[in-house]
Each structure stands twice: as structure tokens, then as C-alpha cells.
LOLUMTI-462152 format. One record per residue: residue in one letter; x, z, y of N, C-alpha, C in turn. Coordinates in steps of 0.1 Angstrom, whole numbers, plus 2048, in hexadecimal, padded with zeros to 3 digits. Atoms other than C-alpha are relative to their C-alpha. Layout:
residues N
AXZYXZYXZY/...
This chain:
residues 369
X80A8027FAA4A73F0A78037ED802/X80480F804A447180A77F67F980D/X80380B7F4A437030C67FD7F0800/X8038097FFA376E40CC7FF7FB80D/X7FC7FE7EEA496D50EC8007F1802/X8008097F9A406B50FB8097F780D/X7FE8037F4A526A01128047F3801/X8028117FDA586761208147FD800/X7EF808800A7A6631248017FC811/X7FA7FD7F2A7A66514B7FF808805/X7FB7F37FBA8C67515E80580F7FE/X7FB7F2804A9569A15C7F68067F5/X8067FD806A796A314880B8007F0/X7F77FD80CA8E69912980D8097FF/X7F27F7802AAD6AE1317F980F7FE/X8087F5804A966CB1367FE8067F5/X80880480AA856C411680A8067F5/X7F97FA80DAA66C5102803809806/X7FE7F67FBAB36E41177FC8097FB/X8087F7809A966F710B7FB8007F2/X80080880EA936E90EB80E8057F9/X7F37FD805AB56F30E38048107FF/X7FF7F3806AB47180EB7F68067FA/X8097FC80BA9571C0DC8078007F3/X7FE7FD80DAA57120BC80B8067FC/X7F77F5800AC37260C37FB80B800/X8057F77FEAAC7420C67F58027F4/X808802807A9D73B0A77F07FF7F9/X812802803A7972C0AB8057EC7FE/X80380A805A7270B09C7FA7F780C/X8098067F3A696F00B67FF7F17FC/X80880D806A596CF0AF8007F780E/X7FE8017F7A626B90CE7FB7EF800/X80E80A7FDA4569C0D48047F380F/X7FB80A7F6A546810EB7F77EF802/X80B80B7FAA3C6681018087F4801/X7F280D7FDA5164810480A7FE7F4/X7F880680BA6D6380F0811808801/X7EF7FD805A8D64D0EC80E7FD7FD/X7F5808805AB26400ED8028097F6/X7F87F4809AC564C0CE80C80580D/X7FA7F87F6ADE6570EA7F48107FF/X8057F07FBAC46720F37FD8077F6/X8067F5809AB667B0D280780A800/X7F77F3806AD66850C7806807807/X7FC7F77F6ADB6A00E47F680A7FB/X8087F0808ABD6B50CC8098067FB/X7FE7F980BAC96CF0B87F67FA7F0/X806806812AC96C70927F28067FC/X80A7FA808AAF6DE08B7F17FF808/X80B8047F5A986D20A97F87F27F9/X80780B801A806B80997F87F880C/X8038097F4A7469B0AF7FA7F27FA/X80580E802A5B6810AB7FA7F880E/X80080A7F2A516620C87F37F57FD/X80880B803A3564B0D18037FD80D/X7FD8087F4A3B6330EB7F47F980C/X8108027FAA1B63B0FE80480080F/X7FE7FD7F0A17638127800809803/X7FE7F37FEA1C6581397F87FB80F/X8127FC7FB9FC66214F8037F880F/X8018067F7A0A65416E8017F5806/X7FB80D806A136321617F17F6802/X80B8057FE9FB61216A7F97FE7F2/X8078038069DD60A15880180C7F1/X7F97F180D9EA62D13D7F0805800/X8117F88049C06371368038027EE/X7FE80380E9C562811480A80C7FA/X7EF7FA8029EA63910D7FD811802/X8017F17FC9DD65C11C7F98077F6/X80A7FA80D9C165F10380A7FC7F6/X7FD80280E9D16530E78118087FC/X7F57F38019F066B0EE7FE8087FF/X80B7EC8019DA68A0F27FE8017F2/X80C7FD80C9CB6810D080C7FE7F5/X7F97FF8099EE67B0BF80780E7FD/X7F67F47FC9FF69B0D27F080D7F2/X8097F680A9DC6AD0BC7FF8017F5/X80380480E9DF69F0A080D8097FB/X7F37F4806A046AD09F7FF80B7FD/X8067EE8019F86D00A57F77FF7F5/X80A7FE8129DE6CA0898078087F9/X7F37FE80F9F96C607081180C802/X7F97FC7FFA156D807D7FC80F801/X8057F07FFA026F908980A806809/X7F67F57F6A1B7070A77F680C802/X8077F47F9A127260B48017FC80F/X8068027F4A137180D78057EE804/X7FB8097FCA186F90E78017FA80D/X7FC8037F2A2A6F01047FD7F0809/X7FC80D7F9A1F6D111C8037FC806/X7F98037FAA366C012D7FE7F280B/X80D8047FEA1B6A91367F4808803/X8097F67FD9FD6B61477F07F67F9/X80D8078019DE69C1417FF8077EE/X8038018099E26A111B7FD8127FC/X8067F68079D76C91187F3802800/X8127FF8009AF6C21188017FB7F0/X80880680B9AF6B90F380380F7F5/X8027F280C9A96DB0E08078047F8/X7F97FA80B9C66E30D27FB8117FB/X7FE7F48079C67040BC809807805/X7F87F88009E27130C87FD802811/X8017FC7F09EB7200ED8077F5806/X7FF80C7FA9ED704108805808808/X7F68007F3A0F70B1208047ED803/X7F980C7FCA126EE13880A800809/X7F77FA7F0A2E6EB1528017EF803/X8008077F4A286D717080E7FA807/X7F58087F3A486C117B8037F8807/X8018077F7A3A6A918D7F47F57FF/X80F803804A1A6971968027F580D/X80280C7F3A126771AC7F880480A/X8067FC7F69F96881C080980F809/X7F37F97F9A126A31CE80D7F8808/X7F38037FAA2E68B1D07FD7F480A/X8048137F4A1B66C1E6806808809/X7FE7FD7F1A1A683206810804806/X7EE7FF7FDA3E68C2048047F6802/X7F980E7FDA476672027FA7F7806/X80B80A7F9A2E6532137F980A80E/X8037F87F4A2566F22D7EE803804/X80F7FE8009FF66F2277F78027F1/X7FE7FC80E9E96772087FF7F57F8/X80280D8099E76631E87F27FE800/X80E80A8069CA6481E57F88077F7/X80380080E9B46561D07F37F87FA/X80381080A9A26331CA8098007F7/X7F780380B9C262D1B880480B7F6/X8007F48069C86511AA7F980D7FF/X8087F68019AE6601A97FB8047F0/X8047FC80F9A565D18081080A7FA/X7F97F78029C866C17D80480C804/X7FD7F47FA9C66861957F780B7F6/X80B7F580A9A569317C8098037F7/X7F97FC80E9BD68D15C80180F804/X7F97F47FC9D36AA16E7F880A801/X8087F67FC9B96BC1797F880D7F5/X8037FE80F9AA6BE1598098087F6/X7F47FA8099CA6C614780380F805/X8007F27FC9CF6E215F7FD8097F9/X8087F38019B56F515A7FD8007F4/X8048008099B16ED13680980A7FD/X7F37F78039D67001337FB80D7FB/X7FD7ED7FD9DC72612780A80480B/X7F47FE7F79F872513E8037F3808/X7FA80D7F7A0571015980C80580B/X7F67FA7FEA297141608067EF80F/X7FA80C7F8A3C6FF18381080A800/X7EE7FF7FBA646FF18580480880E/X7FF7FA7F2A5F70F1AC7F2807803/X80B7FD7F9A4971E1BD7F57F8808/X80680B7F8A427021D37F87F47FA/X803803809A3B6F11B87EF8057FB/X80C7F4803A1F70B1B17F7801808/X8077FD7F5A1370A1D07F77EC805/X80280F7FFA0D6E21D07F47FE7F1/X80B7FF80B9FA6E71AE7F3805804/X8087FD7FB9E56FB1BF7F57F980C/X8038097F49DE6E81DC7F77F27FD/X80480A8059D96C61CD7F68007F2/X8057FF80A9C96D51A97F880D7FF/X80C7F17FB9B76F61B88038067EF/X7FA7F780B9CD70819780B808801/X7F77F68009E17261988067FE7F1/X7F87FE80B9FE72718880280B7F7/X8007F780CA0673F16A811806807/X7F77FC800A2C7441728087F6805/X7FC809803A437331848128087F5/X7F57FE806A6772D1708097F77FF/X7F88057FDA8571E17C8077F77F2/X7F780980AA9870116780C806803/X7F57FC803AB270915A80C7F97F8/X7F6803801AD56FE14D80A8077F8/X7F37F780AAF27051328097F880B/X7F68007F7B117061438098097F8/X7F87FB806B3670E13580580A80A/X7FD7F77F7B4C72C1408087FC809/X7F88027FBB6771814C7FB7FE811/X8027FE7F1B6571C1778057F3801/X7FC80C7FBB656F8189808806807/X7F18007FBB866EF1977FA7F7810/X8038057F1B866EC1BD8027F0800/X7FA8107FFB8A6C51C87FD800816/X8038087F4B8C6AD1E67F47FD807/X80B8007FBB706A51FF7FF7F37FC/X80480D802B7167C1F37F37FE7FC/X80C809806B556771DB7F1806802/X8107F87F9B2E67D1E57FA7F77F3/X80880580EB166771C47F3806803/X80B7F5801AF467A1C17FC7F37F4/X80580980EADE67019F7F0802802/X814808803AB966319C7FC7F97FF/X805811804AA86471957FD7FB80F/X7FD8087FAAAB6331AE7F57FA80A/X8068097FFA8A6231B37F380A803/X8047F67FAA7C6431B8802804810/X7FD7F77F5A7564B1DD800808802/X8067F57FCA6B66A1D7814805800/X7F47FC7FFA9266E1D1808800809/X7F98067F5A9C65F1F280E7F9800/X7F0808802ABC64A1E58007F680D/X8008097F1AB063320380780A80C/X8007FA7FBAB664D21A8128007FF/X7F77FE804AD565320880E7F3806/X7FA80F802AE162E20F8057FB80F/X7FE8027F2AD962E232809809808/X7F87FB7F8AEA64923D80F7FE7F9/X7F1802804B0D63D22A8017F6808/X80480A7F4B0261F24380680580E/X7FC7F87F2B0563626180D804803/X7F97FE7FEB2064325880B7FA800/X7F980C7FDB3362125780C8057F8/X7F17FA803B5C6262537FF80B7FF/X8017F1807B5264E2508008037F2/X8067F6811B4264C23180C7FF7F5/X7F4800811B5465B2137F87F67F5/X80580A80CB516491F17F280A7FB/X8097F9801B2C64F1EA7FF7F87F4/X80380580CB1F6471C77F58057FB/X80E800806AFC6461B87FB7FF7F4/X804805810AF164A1917F47FF7FD/X80C8007FDAD263F18A7F97F37FD/X80A80C805AB36271777FF7FE816/X8078077EEAB160D19A7F17F67FC/X806803804A956001837F58047F9/X8067F2802A736121837F67F97F2/X80580480FA5B60C1617F97F9803/X80C80B7FEA415F81738077EF806/X7F880C7FDA5F5DF17D8067FD813/X7FA7FC7EEA655E91A580E7FE7FB/X7F3802801A885E41A780680280E/X7F97FB7F3AA05F71C58147FE7FE/X7EE8047FCAC45EB1D180680980D/X7FE7FB7FAAD85FD1E380E7F5806/X7FA80D7F9AF25ED20280E808803/X7F37F47FAB0D60C20D8028057F7/X7FA7F580CB1261F1F07FF7FA7F3/X7F880780CB226171CD7F38077F2/X80E7FB808B0161B1B68097FA7EF/X7FF7FF80FB0962018C7F57FF7F3/X80A80580AAE761617F8028137F4/X8057F2809ADE62F16180B8007F9/X7F37FB805AFB64014E80080B7FB/X8067F5805AFA65813580480F800/X7FE7F57FBAFE67D134811804801/X7F47FF7FFB2567E12D8037FA813/X7FB80B7F9B296641467F980C811/X8057F67F1B1267B163808809800/X7F57F7801B2769415E80E800805/X7F38037FAB4968A1628017F980C/X8018017ECB3B67C1857FF80D806/X8017F67F6B3169A18F80E80D7FC/X7F87F9801B516AB18380C7FC80D/X7F58057F5B6669219C7F6802808/X8058037F1B4B6911BA805814805/X7FC7F07FBB536B21D37F0803806/X80E8027F6B2E6AA1E37F57FC7F5/X80D809809B0E6A71D07F67FB80E/X8058027F5AF26971EB7F57FF7F9/X80780280CAD169B1DE7F27FE80B/X8088027F0AB768A1FD7F58007FE/X8107FA806A966911E97F97FF80B/X80E7FE7FAA7768A1FB7F680C7F9/X8077F4805A6769E1E18068017F2/X7F97FD80AA776B11C57F380D7F6/X8067F2802A616CB1AF80980A7FB/X7F27F87FFA846D91A680E7F9802/X7F380B801AA36C319F8088087FA/X7FA7FD809AB56C61858127F8803/X7F48037FFAD46B219080880980E/X7FA7F57F5ADC6C91B08078087F4/X7FB7F7807ADF6E319680C8007FA/X7F6804809AF36CE1808107FE808/X7F48017F9B0C6C619C80580F805/X7FA7F4802B0E6EB1A180B8097FF/X7F97F780CB1C6F81868097F6800/X7F1806803B356DA18880880080F/X7F57FE7F2B446E71A97F97F980B/X8018047F3B316D21C57FA807807/X8077FC7F4B236DB1E27F97F9804/X80E8047FFB036D41E87FE7FD80A/X80A8027EDAF16C02087F47FA7FA/X811804805ACA6C02017FB7FE80A/X8098057F7AAE6B32147F780E800/X8077F67FAA986CF2247F2807800/X80C7FF805A7C6D220C8008107FB/X80A7F1800A676F22018067FF7F1/X7F87F9812A786EF1DA80C804803/X7F08007FEA9D6E71E680281380C/X7FE7F57FDA9A7081FD7FE80E7FF/X8007FA80AA8B71C1E680A8037F8/X7F77FA808AA671A1CC80F800807/X7F67FF7FCAC67151E37FE80180E/X7FB7F97FBABE725201810807807/X7F07FB801AE373020E8087FC7FC/X7FA7FF806AF171D1F98067F07FE/X7FB80F7FBAF16F82058017FB810/X8028037F7AF46E42217EF7FA806/X80C806802AD06D72288017F680F/X80680D7F7AC46B823F7F0800803/X80B8057F9AA56B124F7F77F07F4/X80180780CA9069F22E7F77EE80A/X7FC80C7FEA906792388047F980C/X7F58007F3AA967A2548097FB7FA/X7F0804808AC566324880780080B/X7FC7FD7F4AD466B26E80580F7FB/X7F87F2804AD96902618047FD7F1/X7F77FA80BAE168C24080F7F8806/X7F98077FCAFC67424E80580E806/X7F67F37FAB0A69226380480C7F7/X7FC7F680FB066AA2448087FB7F8/X7F7805809B1A69522F80D80080A/X7F38017F9B3369224E8068107FF/X7FD7F1801B326B82518098067F3/X7FD7FB80AB366C222F80C7F77FD/X7F3807806B526A522380E801809/X7F28017F9B666AE24280380E802/X7FB7F37FBB6D6D22448018057F1/X8007F8807B7B6E62257FC8027FD/X8067F27FDB7270722A7F17FE7FF/X80F8007FEB4D6FC22C7FA7FB7F0/X80280580CB4C6EA20D8008067F5/X7FA7F4811B5F7021F67F580D802/X8097F87FEB477192037F28007FD/X80D804805B2970A1FB7FF7FE7F2/X80080580DB346FE1D77FF80D7FA/X7FC7F180AB3E7221D17F480A800/X8107FC7FEB1C72C1DC7F37FF7FB/X80980A805B097131CE8008087EC/X8007FD80AB1771A1AD7FE80C7FA/X8057F17FFB167411AD7EF7FF7FB/X8108027FDAED73B1B77FF7FD7F0/X80580980FAEB72319380680D7F4/X7F97F780EB0273817C7F880C803/X8097F7809AEA7571817F37FE803/X80A7FF802AC674B18A7FE7F67F5/X80680980DAC372B1778067FA7F5/X7FB80780DAD17281577F27FD7EF/X80680180BAC571E1357FB80B7F7/X8097EF807AC073F1257F5809806/X8087FA7F6AB174F1407F27F8800/X80A807807A9772F13E7F78017F2/X806802811A9372F11A7F8811802/X80A7F7802A8C7551197F680480A/X80B8017F4A717551397F27F57F4/X80580780CA637391207FD8057F4/X8077F980CA5F74C1047FE80C802/X8097F37FEA5376D1127F27FD803/X80D8077F9A377571217F87FB7F2/X8057FE80DA317491007F68097F3/X8037F280EA2E76B0E87F380680A/X80A7F87F9A177771067F17F37FE/X80B80D7FFA007561027FC8017F6/X8097FD80C9FE75D0DB7F980B7FE/X8017F98029F877D0DC7F0808808/X8138048019D47740F27FB7FA7FD/X80880C8069CE7580E57F48007F7/X8078068049AC7500DA7FD7F57F8/X7FD8118099AE7360BE7F57FD803/X80E80980598D71E0C07FA7FD7F3/X80A80780E9747180A58067F97FE/X7FA80E80897F70008F7F67F5800/X80E80D7FB96D6DF0947FD7FD7F4/X8088028119566D60787F47EF803/X80380C80094B6B20727F18007FE/X80D7FE7FF9246AC0787FF7F67EF/X80980580A9106A40597F47FA802/X80B80B8028F76880547F68047FC/
């Protein structure tokens, strides 16, 4: 089977794509990864040798003044598909599904501004600003042969904001080793995410550290502080390390005993999953996604409440038995439900179903004068 798989270089979609591409390649399928944006060399090196990759530095759907780039990127992807003839097109960006691909098209909804906005700002997204964007996504979702979300919660948001019923929930998964994580002391708290994205809630963690004062443990945050549009976020009460490479993230997760995800909005959340498999206890905001994935395996606090977050950090860091119990529960849940092999198997099953039922469109013909 030949799979054309799109990705971008902002956030966890890249890591998800690399994981899926590795599994598809290992299972004997041919993969072409089409990147929207300019990937760094060290990121390209993470792809298996058997996976082909091409890229173009187009703006993404949600970026300012992106209309021409969205059109051009869609035409580029359609041209790739015409030449490479995939059996299935897997789009991790939504708008491009309208481009009449000959192969069946799967759209994976990893996030979107319209559902992000009320979680972060408390009101619906202003359509005078985001109406065109919302129209692109609605059209892309309706044009797709299958729509996948990484959680049922995100699927409900797709129905609410775009009127599209999803085909299937396929939880994200990651690779992990056979070696069990070692117990550790409660001294280091870690959070990973884009500092500039208010949906990640790093400002809440910074405020919680201030509220803890002298009782605050050692708290570290990893992630880009400057947004693509130039806005920069800075912290005052935690230690920020900026963007680091994959190996350094893993090293911090091996050192930390507690992982905090203070997200206001999260369609899945790869970083808490990675932290769980590294042996961290999870402290999570009580949003629909995290409840769906981690109920019974994490310490929850009300989303947006910095004082409640400070109290949750104190409880977990100061209670060794509680922290170790939560860490074991999260690691067990992760290893049973959220593996790369399980994720790929579910995608392959859906690809094959789509291929069996797809009716190829009639070939395009040029008008004759």
C-alpha cells in the first residue's frame, strides 16, 4: 500500500507523523511524507531511510494572510498525488481535502482555531476574523472520505463547529522501550509545550509557581517562546529552556518525577503520554480530553485555576506514595492503550476499508477549443 502522508513543523503533528511513518514503513508499506513548512535537518533525520520526504515552505491554514499559500499547497499536494499515485491520501491538515484527489482521502483533525478559541478566551471565535478559515475547514471535512480525531472529545467539537460526524477515533500512540522507568524523588516538575500558545496554559504554571513561593519545587518548562507571527511569551517563576531537541526532552522526562499539563485546550496531548511512559506522575487540567484519556491515572485540577494547580503540585510532590501510585497507573494505561503499533494498526485497517469502498472519480479532461 502507498500512503501520501502530510504534516507540518509546528507542534506535535510532526512527532505523530514520524511515529506513524515508522510503523507504516516497518509494516512494509510505502510512505511519502509531504511537509508544509521547512523542517530542520535533525527532524528529517528522525524519519526512516525507507520513507520519502518532500517539503514546501507554505503558510498553514491558521496563519495570517494564508489564502494564497493554502491554495498553492493544495495544488502542490494534488500534483504529488497525480505523479506518485498513492492508494490513500492521509491529510493531517484539513483544508486540502477539497482538491479532488483520485485516491480516497482521510483527514485527521489534530486541532483547529475555532474550537481552540472558546477554551482559551471564554467566547466563540469571531467570524469576521476567522470565517474564511472556518469555511476552508468545513469544506475540507465534508470533502474527506474519512475523518479521524485522536479523542472522542475532539470529535464532538468537530460536530459542534463544522457539522461533520467523525468516522473513527484513533488515539495517538508512541514508541517506548521495554525497560521500566525507575522510581525517583519528587524534586523536579516538568512541562513541555509552546509557551506562546495560551491553550497550553504555561502562564498558569508560572502563576502557580509564584503562589507556591518558597514551597515551590524545581519547575522547568520546555518549548518555543516566540510564535510564528512574532509574539513572545516569557516566564518569571519557572525555568524556561526554549526549544530543545528530542533527546533533551527525553532526558528531562527521565529526570522529572511530576509532569504538569495545564492546558486549556488539548485535542490529545502527546507530551503527557511521553512523560507517563518515562515514569512521571501526571498533574492535568480537568478538560474533556484529559479526562477521557487519563481518568483514574492523574491528579486533576480545574482548568484555568492557578491556585488549584499550585495545591495539586504540592499534594503530589509532598506525598511519595501518592506520586508513585499515580506514576504506575499512568505508565500502565499508556502501555496498554496508547502504543505506536496499536495506532498504526487502526490506521491501516481504516486505509484498507477506504480503498475497498472507494469509487475513483472520472479522469479530468481538458476543454477543446
